[in-house]
C-alpha positions as a Markdown table, in Angstrom:
| # | Residue | x | y | z |
|---|---|---|---|---|
| 1 | Leu | -15.6 | -4.8 | -39.7 |
| 2 | Trp | -17.5 | -8.1 | -39.6 |
| 3 | Leu | -16.6 | -10.6 | -36.9 |
| 4 | Cys | -18.0 | -14.1 | -36.4 |
| 5 | Thr | -17.0 | -16.4 | -33.6 |
| 6 | Pro | -18.0 | -20.1 | -33.2 |
| 7 | Val | -20.9 | -20.6 | -30.9 |
| 8 | Gly | -22.1 | -24.1 | -30.0 |
| 9 | Ser | -19.4 | -25.6 | -32.2 |
| 10 | Asp | -15.6 | -26.1 | -32.3 |
| 11 | Gln | -15.6 | -25.4 | -36.1 |
| 12 | Leu | -14.7 | -22.0 | -37.4 |
| 13 | Pro | -17.7 | -20.3 | -39.0 |
| 14 | Thr | -17.9 | -20.3 | -42.8 |
| 15 | Lys | -20.6 | -17.6 | -43.1 |
| 16 | Phe | -21.2 | -14.3 | -41.3 |
| 17 | Glu | -24.4 | -15.1 | -39.5 |
| 18 | Gly | -25.7 | -16.6 | -36.2 |
| 19 | Pro | -25.3 | -15.7 | -32.6 |
| 20 | Gly | -21.5 | -15.2 | -32.9 |
| 21 | Phe | -21.9 | -12.6 | -35.6 |
| 22 | Asp | -21.1 | -8.9 | -34.8 |
| 23 | Arg | -21.0 | -6.1 | -37.4 |
| 24 | Leu | -18.9 | -3.1 | -36.3 |
| 25 | Arg | -18.9 | 0.3 | -38.0 |
| 26 | Arg | -16.5 | 3.1 | -37.8 |
| 27 | Ala | -18.0 | 6.0 | -35.8 |
| 28 | Ala | -16.9 | 9.6 | -35.4 |
| 29 | Ala | -15.2 | 10.3 | -32.1 |
| 30 | Gly | -18.3 | 12.2 | -30.8 |
| 31 | Asp | -20.6 | 9.3 | -31.5 |
| 32 | Leu | -18.7 | 6.9 | -29.3 |
| 33 | Ala | -19.7 | 8.5 | -26.0 |
| 34 | Thr | -23.4 | 9.4 | -26.7 |
| 35 | Gly | -25.2 | 6.1 | -27.2 |
| 36 | Glu | -28.7 | 6.4 | -28.6 |
| 37 | Ala | -29.7 | 9.9 | -29.5 |
| 38 | Thr | -32.9 | 10.6 | -27.6 |
| 39 | Asp | -34.8 | 13.3 | -25.8 |
| 40 | Glu | -35.9 | 11.0 | -23.0 |
| 41 | Pro | -34.7 | 11.8 | -19.5 |
| 42 | Leu | -31.8 | 9.9 | -18.1 |
| 43 | Asp | -33.9 | 7.8 | -15.7 |
| 44 | Ala | -36.3 | 6.8 | -18.4 |
| 45 | Arg | -33.4 | 5.6 | -20.5 |
| 46 | Cys | -32.0 | 3.9 | -17.5 |
| 47 | Glu | -35.2 | 2.1 | -16.8 |
| 48 | Leu | -35.3 | 0.7 | -20.3 |
| 49 | Tyr | -31.6 | -0.2 | -20.0 |
| 50 | Leu | -32.1 | -2.0 | -16.7 |
| 51 | Arg | -35.2 | -3.9 | -18.1 |
| 52 | Glu | -33.1 | -5.1 | -21.1 |
| 53 | Met | -30.1 | -5.9 | -18.9 |
| 54 | Asn | -32.2 | -8.0 | -16.6 |
| 55 | Ala | -33.6 | -9.9 | -19.6 |
| 56 | Ala | -30.0 | -10.5 | -20.9 |
| 57 | Met | -28.5 | -11.7 | -17.6 |
| 58 | Pro | -29.0 | -15.2 | -16.5 |
| 59 | Glu | -30.8 | -15.6 | -13.1 |
| 60 | Leu | -27.8 | -17.2 | -11.5 |
| 61 | Pro | -24.6 | -16.5 | -13.4 |
| 62 | Pro | -22.7 | -19.8 | -13.7 |
| 63 | Gln | -19.4 | -20.3 | -12.0 |
| 64 | Leu | -17.3 | -21.8 | -14.7 |
| 65 | Pro | -15.2 | -24.7 | -13.8 |
| 66 | Glu | -11.4 | -24.7 | -14.1 |
| 67 | Ala | -11.7 | -26.3 | -17.5 |
| 68 | Pro | -15.0 | -25.2 | -19.0 |
| 69 | Ser | -16.5 | -27.1 | -21.9 |
| 70 | Ala | -16.8 | -25.4 | -25.3 |
| 71 | Gln | -20.6 | -25.2 | -24.8 |
| 72 | Gln | -20.2 | -23.4 | -21.5 |
| 73 | Ile | -17.7 | -20.9 | -23.1 |
| 74 | Asp | -20.1 | -20.3 | -26.0 |
| 75 | Gln | -23.0 | -19.6 | -23.7 |
| 76 | Glu | -21.0 | -17.2 | -21.7 |
| 77 | Thr | -19.8 | -15.5 | -24.9 |
| 78 | Val | -23.4 | -15.0 | -26.1 |
| 79 | Val | -24.4 | -13.4 | -22.8 |
| 80 | Leu | -21.3 | -11.1 | -22.7 |
| 81 | Glu | -21.9 | -10.0 | -26.4 |
| 82 | Ser | -25.5 | -9.1 | -25.6 |
| 83 | Ile | -24.4 | -7.0 | -22.6 |
| 84 | Ser | -21.7 | -5.3 | -24.6 |
| 85 | Arg | -24.3 | -4.4 | -27.3 |
| 86 | Leu | -26.5 | -2.9 | -24.7 |
| 87 | Lys | -23.7 | -0.8 | -23.2 |
| 88 | Arg | -22.8 | 0.5 | -26.7 |
| 89 | Arg | -26.4 | 1.2 | -27.6 |
| 90 | Phe | -27.3 | 3.2 | -24.5 |
| 91 | Gly | -23.9 | 4.8 | -23.9 |
| 92 | Pro | -21.7 | 5.3 | -20.9 |
| 93 | Glu | -23.9 | 7.9 | -19.1 |
| 94 | Val | -26.9 | 5.5 | -18.9 |
| 95 | His | -24.6 | 2.5 | -17.9 |
| 96 | Gln | -23.0 | 4.5 | -15.1 |
| 97 | Arg | -26.4 | 5.6 | -13.8 |
| 98 | Ala | -27.6 | 2.0 | -13.9 |
| 99 | Val | -24.5 | 0.8 | -11.9 |
| 100 | Glu | -25.2 | 3.5 | -9.3 |
| 101 | Leu | -28.8 | 2.4 | -9.0 |
| 102 | Ala | -27.8 | -1.3 | -8.8 |
| 103 | Arg | -25.5 | -0.4 | -5.9 |
| 104 | Ala | -28.1 | 1.6 | -4.1 |
| 105 | Pro | -31.7 | 0.8 | -5.4 |
| 106 | Ala | -33.2 | 2.9 | -2.6 |
| 107 | Thr | -31.9 | 6.1 | -4.2 |
| 108 | Ala | -34.0 | 5.5 | -7.3 |
| 109 | Pro | -36.6 | 8.2 | -8.0 |
| 110 | Ser | -39.4 | 5.7 | -8.7 |
| 111 | Pro | -40.4 | 2.3 | -7.2 |
| 112 | Ala | -40.3 | 0.7 | -10.7 |
| 113 | Leu | -36.7 | 1.8 | -11.2 |
| 114 | Ala | -35.8 | 0.7 | -7.7 |
| 115 | Glu | -37.3 | -2.7 | -8.4 |
| 116 | Leu | -35.4 | -3.1 | -11.7 |
| 117 | Ala | -32.1 | -2.0 | -10.1 |
| 118 | Ala | -32.6 | -4.5 | -7.2 |
| 119 | Gln | -33.0 | -7.4 | -9.7 |
| 120 | Leu | -29.4 | -6.9 | -10.9 |
């Protein structure tokens, strides 16, 4: 399923391309919960996930006004889409571990992981 939403414009897209484009594929039921197939330990995958999540998140998330402009909505949509792709790519196990570390960075097994978790 190909989806394309307008980003930076009020006009409906006429081509499947650009930042609002998302290509979805049917997956087997077992594939939905696994994320990327890898032999890396959970904390190593979590470190990569946190690094990419920190890059995707704005430094100060904007507080949208009561009536946000189309541009503000588009910017928020792009950020949320990139976060959603990260969650799908790494899977729920890595996301859950990252949330636990973000809540309590001191519990991280390494200083690098603790620092990444504290940045969220």
